KOLVOLO-688605 format. One record per residue (C-alpha): residue number from 1; residue in three letters; chain; x, y, z. Coordinates in steps of 0.05 Angstrom, whole numbers, m for minus. Each point is the difference from the previous one (the first is absolute). Example, Ala and Ser with C-alpha at 12.3 -4.5 7.8 and 13.67 -1.06 7.14 Angstrom:
+-----+------+-------+--------+--------+--------+
!  nr ! rest ! kette !      X !      Y !      Z !
+-----+------+-------+--------+--------+--------+
!   1 !  ala !     A !    246 !    m90 !    156 !
!   2 !  ser !     A !     27 !     69 !    m13 !
+-----+------+-------+--------+--------+--------+
# end
This chain:
+-----+------+-------+--------+--------+--------+
!  nr ! rest ! kette !      X !      Y !      Z !
+-----+------+-------+--------+--------+--------+
!   1 !  met !     A !    199 !     29 !    602 !
!   2 !  asn !     A !    m67 !     29 !     17 !
!   3 !  arg !     A !    m15 !     75 !      3 !
!   4 !  gly !     A !     18 !      5 !     74 !
!   5 !  glu !     A !     67 !    m34 !    m12 !
!   6 !  ile !     A !     15 !     44 !    m60 !
!   7 !  arg !     A !    m15 !     62 !     41 !
!   8 !  thr !     A !     46 !    m25 !     56 !
!   9 !  ala !     A !     56 !     m9 !    m51 !
!  10 !  val !     A !    m12 !     70 !    m25 !
!  11 !  arg !     A !      5 !     29 !     70 !
!  12 !  leu !     A !     65 !    m37 !     14 !
!  13 !  arg !     A !     32 !     31 !    m61 !
!  14 !  leu !     A !    m27 !     69 !     18 !
!  15 !  gln !     A !     22 !    m10 !     73 !
!  16 !  asp !     A !    m69 !     23 !     22 !
!  17 !  thr !     A !    m26 !    m62 !     36 !
!  18 !  arg !     A !    m39 !     43 !     50 !
!  19 !  glu !     A !    m42 !     38 !    m52 !
!  20 !  val !     A !     33 !     67 !     16 !
!  21 !  val !     A !      8 !     28 !    m71 !
!  22 !  trp !     A !    m46 !    m42 !    m44 !
!  23 !  thr !     A !    m68 !    m28 !     18 !
!  24 !  asp !     A !    m23 !    m70 !    m15 !
!  25 !  ser !     A !    m54 !     28 !    m46 !
!  26 !  glu !     A !     52 !     36 !    m42 !
!  27 !  ile !     A !     43 !    m62 !     m7 !
!  28 !  asn !     A !    m60 !    m43 !    m16 !
!  29 !  leu !     A !    m18 !     48 !    m56 !
!  30 !  phe !     A !     70 !     m5 !    m30 !
!  31 !  ile !     A !     m1 !    m76 !      6 !
!  32 !  asn !     A !    m64 !     m2 !    m41 !
!  33 !  asp !     A !     30 !     49 !    m51 !
!  34 !  ala !     A !     58 !    m49 !     m8 !
!  35 !  tyr !     A !    m49 !    m58 !     m8 !
!  36 !  phe !     A !    m34 !     37 !    m57 !
!  37 !  glu !     A !     66 !     13 !    m35 !
!  38 !  leu !     A !     20 !    m73 !      4 !
!  39 !  ala !     A !    m69 !    m23 !    m22 !
!  40 !  lys !     A !     16 !     24 !    m71 !
!  41 !  ala !     A !     48 !    m58 !     m9 !
!  42 !  glu !     A !    m18 !    m60 !    m44 !
!  43 !  ala !     A !     m5 !    m52 !     55 !
!  44 !  met !     A !    m59 !     34 !     35 !
!  45 !  leu !     A !    m51 !    m18 !    m53 !
!  46 !  lys !     A !    m74 !    m13 !      2 !
!  47 !  arg !     A !    m40 !    m38 !    m53 !
!  48 !  tyr !     A !    m71 !     19 !    m16 !
!  49 !  thr !     A !    m43 !    m46 !    m43 !
!  50 !  phe !     A !    m66 !     20 !    m32 !
!  51 !  ser !     A !    m45 !    m24 !    m57 !
!  52 !  leu !     A !     m3 !     38 !    m65 !
!  53 !  val !     A !    m68 !     18 !    m26 !
!  54 !  asp !     A !    m17 !    m17 !    m72 !
!  55 !  gly !     A !      5 !     66 !    m40 !
!  56 !  thr !     A !     27 !     42 !     58 !
!  57 !  arg !     A !     66 !     36 !    m13 !
!  58 !  ser !     A !     22 !     32 !     66 !
!  59 !  tyr !     A !      1 !    m22 !     73 !
!  60 !  asp !     A !     14 !     31 !     68 !
!  61 !  leu !     A !     65 !    m17 !     35 !
!  62 !  pro !     A !      7 !     m9 !     76 !
!  63 !  asp !     A !      3 !     63 !     43 !
!  64 !  asp !     A !     67 !    m17 !     32 !
!  65 !  ile !     A !     39 !     m7 !    m65 !
!  66 !  leu !     A !     66 !     37 !     m6 !
!  67 !  glu !     A !     27 !    m28 !    m66 !
!  68 !  leu !     A !    m26 !    m53 !    m48 !
!  69 !  arg !     A !     51 !    m56 !    m11 !
!  70 !  gly !     A !    m34 !    m50 !    m46 !
!  71 !  val !     A !    m66 !    m22 !    m31 !
!  72 !  lys !     A !    m21 !    m71 !    m20 !
!  73 !  ile !     A !    m62 !    m25 !    m35 !
!  74 !  asn !     A !    m16 !    m73 !     14 !
!  75 !  gly !     A !     73 !     m9 !     19 !
!  76 !  asn !     A !     28 !     33 !    m64 !
!  77 !  lys !     A !     40 !     64 !      7 !
!  78 !  leu !     A !    m26 !     64 !    m32 !
!  79 !  phe !     A !     46 !     53 !    m27 !
!  80 !  gly !     A !     m2 !     70 !     29 !
!  81 !  thr !     A !    m10 !     59 !    m47 !
!  82 !  thr !     A !    m34 !     68 !     m4 !
!  83 !  ala !     A !    m64 !     25 !    m32 !
!  84 !  asp !     A !     41 !     44 !    m48 !
!  85 !  leu !     A !     40 !    m59 !    m25 !
!  86 !  leu !     A !    m62 !    m42 !     m8 !
!  87 !  glu !     A !    m35 !     54 !    m39 !
!  88 !  glu !     A !     59 !      0 !    m49 !
!  89 !  leu !     A !     m7 !    m75 !     m6 !
!  90 !  asp !     A !    m76 !     m2 !     m6 !
!  91 !  thr !     A !    m44 !     62 !     m5 !
!  92 !  gln !     A !    m58 !    m43 !     24 !
!  93 !  tyr !     A !     37 !    m23 !     63 !
!  94 !  leu !     A !    m57 !     23 !     45 !
!  95 !  thr !     A !    m50 !    m47 !    m33 !
!  96 !  glu !     A !     42 !    m55 !    m31 !
!  97 !  thr !     A !    m20 !    m66 !     31 !
!  98 !  gly !     A !     35 !    m67 !      8 !
!  99 !  thr !     A !     49 !    m37 !     46 !
! 100 !  pro !     A !     38 !     51 !     43 !
! 101 !  gln !     A !     73 !     12 !    m18 !
! 102 !  phe !     A !     18 !     68 !     31 !
! 103 !  tyr !     A !    m17 !     41 !     61 !
! 104 !  tyr !     A !      7 !     75 !     14 !
! 105 !  leu !     A !    m18 !     48 !     55 !
! 106 !  glu !     A !    m56 !     49 !     m8 !
! 107 !  ser !     A !     13 !     31 !     68 !
! 108 !  leu !     A !     38 !    m18 !     64 !
! 109 !  gln !     A !    m59 !    m43 !     21 !
! 110 !  lys !     A !    m26 !    m28 !    m66 !
! 111 !  ile !     A !     29 !    m52 !    m49 !
! 112 !  ala !     A !    m25 !    m11 !    m71 !
! 113 !  ile !     A !      7 !    m62 !    m44 !
! 114 !  tyr !     A !     12 !     m5 !    m75 !
! 115 !  pro !     A !    m34 !    m30 !    m38 !
! 116 !  val !     A !    m64 !      9 !     39 !
! 117 !  pro !     A !    m10 !    m70 !     29 !
! 118 !  thr !     A !    m55 !    m40 !    m32 !
! 119 !  trp !     A !    m17 !    m74 !     m6 !
! 120 !  thr !     A !    m55 !    m49 !    m13 !
! 121 !  asp !     A !    m16 !    m52 !     53 !
! 122 !  ser !     A !    m39 !    m50 !    m43 !
! 123 !  tyr !     A !      9 !    m23 !    m72 !
! 124 !  thr !     A !    m38 !    m39 !    m52 !
! 125 !  glu !     A !     44 !    m40 !    m47 !
! 126 !  phe !     A !     m5 !     21 !    m73 !
! 127 !  ala !     A !    m16 !    m71 !    m20 !
! 128 !  ala !     A !    m65 !      6 !     39 !
! 129 !  ala !     A !    m22 !     63 !    m38 !
! 130 !  ser !     A !    m55 !    m16 !    m49 !
! 131 !  gly !     A !    m20 !     33 !    m65 !
! 132 !  pro !     A !     26 !     14 !    m69 !
! 133 !  ile !     A !     73 !     18 !     m6 !
! 134 !  ser !     A !     28 !     44 !    m55 !
! 135 !  gly !     A !     73 !     12 !    m14 !
! 136 !  glu !     A !     47 !     51 !    m30 !
! 137 !  asp !     A !     70 !    m22 !    m19 !
! 138 !  gly !     A !     m9 !    m60 !     45 !
! 139 !  val !     A !    m18 !     41 !     62 !
! 140 !  val !     A !    m67 !    m11 !     34 !
! 141 !  val !     A !    m37 !     66 !      4 !
! 142 !  tyr !     A !    m73 !    m14 !     15 !
! 143 !  val !     A !    m43 !    m48 !     41 !
! 144 !  asp !     A !    m75 !     15 !     10 !
! 145 !  gly !     A !     10 !     75 !      5 !
! 146 !  asp !     A !     59 !     m5 !     47 !
! 147 !  thr !     A !     62 !     41 !    m15 !
! 148 !  phe !     A !     70 !    m28 !     m3 !
! 149 !  ser !     A !     69 !     25 !     16 !
! 150 !  ser !     A !     58 !    m35 !    m35 !
! 151 !  asp !     A !     76 !      6 !     m3 !
! 152 !  asp !     A !     43 !    m31 !    m55 !
! 153 !  gly !     A !    m56 !    m45 !    m22 !
! 154 !  val !     A !    m16 !    m28 !     69 !
! 155 !  val !     A !    m66 !     16 !     34 !
! 156 !  ile !     A !     18 !     28 !     69 !
! 157 !  glu !     A !    m69 !     19 !     25 !
! 158 !  ile !     A !    m73 !      1 !    m19 !
! 159 !  ile !     A !    m47 !     48 !     36 !
! 160 !  asp !     A !    m74 !      2 !    m14 !
! 161 !  asp !     A !    m35 !     65 !    m16 !
! 162 !  thr !     A !    m26 !      9 !     71 !
! 163 !  arg !     A !     69 !    m17 !     28 !
! 164 !  ser !     A !    m35 !    m49 !     47 !
! 165 !  glu !     A !     34 !    m63 !    m26 !
! 166 !  val !     A !     73 !    m11 !    m19 !
! 167 !  tyr !     A !     27 !    m58 !    m41 !
! 168 !  val !     A !     71 !    m23 !     m8 !
! 169 !  ser !     A !     30 !    m47 !    m51 !
! 170 !  asp !     A !      3 !    m70 !     28 !
! 171 !  ser !     A !     72 !    m11 !    m22 !
! 172 !  val !     A !     59 !     29 !    m36 !
! 173 !  ser !     A !     56 !    m51 !    m13 !
! 174 !  gly !     A !    m35 !    m46 !     49 !
! 175 !  glu !     A !     m2 !     51 !     57 !
! 176 !  thr !     A !    m62 !     33 !     28 !
! 177 !  val !     A !     m2 !     75 !    m11 !
! 178 !  ala !     A !    m24 !     50 !     54 !
! 179 !  leu !     A !    m14 !     74 !     m7 !
! 180 !  asn !     A !     45 !     19 !     58 !
! 181 !  asp !     A !     14 !    m16 !     72 !
! 182 !  gly !     A !    m43 !     23 !     58 !
! 183 !  pro !     A !    m24 !     19 !     48 !
! 184 !  phe !     A !     62 !     38 !     22 !
! 185 !  asn !     A !     28 !      9 !     69 !
! 186 !  cys !     A !     50 !     57 !     11 !
! 187 !  gln !     A !     55 !      1 !     52 !
! 188 !  val !     A !     39 !     63 !     15 !
! 189 !  ser !     A !     62 !      2 !     44 !
! 190 !  tyr !     A !     19 !     66 !     32 !
! 191 !  thr !     A !     39 !     34 !     55 !
! 192 !  tyr !     A !    m44 !     28 !     53 !
! 193 !  lys !     A !     m3 !     51 !     56 !
! 194 !  pro !     A !     m2 !    m41 !     64 !
! 195 !  asp !     A !    m41 !     17 !     61 !
! 196 !  asp !     A !     39 !     39 !     52 !
! 197 !  leu !     A !     31 !    m39 !     57 !
! 198 !  ser !     A !    m50 !     23 !     53 !
! 199 !  asp !     A !     21 !    m43 !     58 !
! 200 !  asp !     A !     68 !    m15 !     32 !
! 201 !  ser !     A !    m12 !    m75 !    m14 !
! 202 !  asp !     A !     m9 !     12 !    m75 !
! 203 !  thr !     A !     57 !    m30 !    m42 !
! 204 !  pro !     A !     13 !     23 !    m72 !
! 205 !  pro !     A !     m2 !    m60 !    m49 !
! 206 !  met !     A !     72 !      5 !    m25 !
! 207 !  pro !     A !     68 !    m31 !     17 !
! 208 !  val !     A !     29 !     21 !     67 !
! 209 !  tyr !     A !     59 !     35 !    m32 !
! 210 !  met !     A !    m50 !     47 !    m32 !
! 211 !  his !     A !    m26 !     18 !     68 !
! 212 !  asp !     A !     69 !     30 !     10 !
! 213 !  ala !     A !    m14 !     44 !    m60 !
! 214 !  met !     A !    m63 !     26 !     35 !
! 215 !  val !     A !     43 !     16 !     61 !
! 216 !  phe !     A !     50 !     38 !    m43 !
! 217 !  tyr !     A !    m55 !     40 !    m33 !
! 218 !  ala !     A !    m34 !     19 !     65 !
! 219 !  val !     A !     67 !     21 !     32 !
! 220 !  ser !     A !     15 !     44 !    m60 !
! 221 !  glu !     A !    m68 !     34 !      3 !
! 222 !  cys !     A !      6 !     12 !     74 !
! 223 !  leu !     A !     68 !     33 !     m9 !
! 224 !  lys !     A !    m28 !     45 !    m56 !
! 225 !  lys !     A !    m54 !     29 !     46 !
! 226 !  glu !     A !     14 !     71 !     22 !
! 227 !  gly !     A !     14 !      6 !     74 !
! 228 !  gln !     A !     46 !    m26 !     54 !
! 229 !  gly !     A !     17 !    m65 !    m34 !
! 230 !  gln !     A !     12 !     25 !    m71 !
! 231 !  asp !     A !     64 !    m25 !    m32 !
! 232 !  val !     A !     m1 !      7 !    m76 !
! 233 !  gln !     A !     68 !    m34 !    m10 !
! 234 !  ala !     A !    m20 !    m61 !     40 !
! 235 !  ala !     A !    m68 !     m2 !    m36 !
! 236 !  ser !     A !     37 !     m3 !    m66 !
! 237 !  phe !     A !     40 !    m60 !     24 !
! 238 !  trp !     A !    m63 !    m39 !     20 !
! 239 !  asp !     A !    m34 !     21 !    m66 !
! 240 !  asp !     A !     57 !    m32 !    m38 !
! 241 !  arg !     A !     m6 !    m64 !     39 !
! 242 !  phe !     A !    m75 !     m3 !    m12 !
! 243 !  asn !     A !      7 !     14 !    m75 !
! 244 !  glu !     A !     53 !    m53 !     m8 !
! 245 !  leu !     A !    m44 !    m54 !     31 !
! 246 !  asn !     A !    m62 !     26 !    m37 !
! 247 !  lys !     A !     35 !     m5 !    m68 !
! 248 !  glu !     A !     27 !    m69 !     16 !
! 249 !  trp !     A !    m69 !    m23 !     24 !
! 250 !  arg !     A !    m33 !     25 !    m64 !
! 251 !  ser !     A !     52 !    m29 !    m48 !
! 252 !  arg !     A !     m2 !    m68 !     34 !
! 253 !  asn !     A !    m75 !     m2 !     m4 !
! 254 !  leu !     A !      2 !     18 !    m74 !
! 255 !  glu !     A !     45 !    m60 !    m11 !
! 256 !  trp !     A !    m46 !    m46 !     40 !
! 257 !  ser !     A !    m62 !     22 !    m37 !
! 258 !  arg !     A !     30 !      5 !    m70 !
! 259 !  gly !     A !     45 !    m61 !      2 !
! 260 !  glu !     A !     74 !    m11 !    m15 !
! 261 !  asp !     A !    m13 !      0 !    m75 !
! 262 !  gln !     A !    m11 !     75 !      6 !
! 263 !  phe !     A !     73 !     13 !     18 !
! 264 !  ala !     A !     26 !     36 !    m62 !
! 265 !  ser !     A !     64 !     38 !     14 !
! 266 !  gln !     A !     49 !     22 !     52 !
! 267 !  arg !     A !     m6 !     73 !     15 !
! 268 !  pro !     A !     31 !     45 !     53 !
! 269 !  val !     A !    m43 !     26 !     56 !
! 270 !  ser !     A !     15 !     41 !     62 !
! 271 !  trp !     A !    m32 !    m34 !     59 !
! 272 !  gly !     A !     62 !     m4 !     43 !
! 273 !  asp !     A !     69 !    m30 !    m11 !
! 274 !  asp !     A !    m22 !    m71 !     13 !
! 275 !  leu !     A !    m57 !      7 !    m51 !
! 276 !  asp !     A !     36 !     38 !    m54 !
! 277 !  thr !     A !    m10 !    m50 !    m57 !
! 278 !  arg !     A !    m58 !    m48 !     m5 !
! 279 !  leu !     A !    m35 !    m37 !    m56 !
! 280 !  arg !     A !    m63 !     42 !     m4 !
! 281 !  val !     A !    m50 !     16 !    m54 !
! 282 !  trp !     A !    m34 !     53 !     42 !
! 283 !  pro !     A !     53 !     35 !     43 !
+-----+------+-------+--------+--------+--------+
# end
């Protein structure tokens, strides 16, 4: 249904088809309020992709974000955490660099990455490096003034004193070694605040049965308004019908987005007699 059809359905339930008690503007406002409530569900997601900057820790999020749902770097999922937990893990979390593993929010509009993303786009194989080589316990430590980093006897990177040229070992067990991946592209998925339905031809992007939920919400809000049409008991009835559909809508979308492997246990819920017991992880 579009906005005009939803409003007509509201008026039929209110028995006010001639706009005697409630104006079209009032009902349109309640319809958009319902739209906002339902937009918080998992299925109404946006995905925003941006490039990470070498050495930059935090990034702005889109203005219309309601709640962050997931973050991926080059297709690999990052784990959500907090700055406090990261500080317990690594006191240098603000400056530690490497391949991103975690994300956390610095504000409602800003996301931060740990470790701070860094990478090298071009490499020179270690075999091509010239100059005398000295060793200590079998580990290469020096080439022409360049400094080395090693781990368990394996050279993992060679950076010259000016940090202008980076070498990597040509092979370890027959495989070429790289410092890390990059550059990095980040994709965030999030629920969003939709634009208001501003025209009667506008149709909310959700299943038709959820348009009924918008009708129930608007009817309830109209009946709560002080004045000639107020009926608190009837408003409570329509509230219950909206909440039942809203909870079902949200739980179904959690299943769709998380997958069936997330079903963990059977737990009682109270969404109406026909919905009393469902396999839900997030009731």
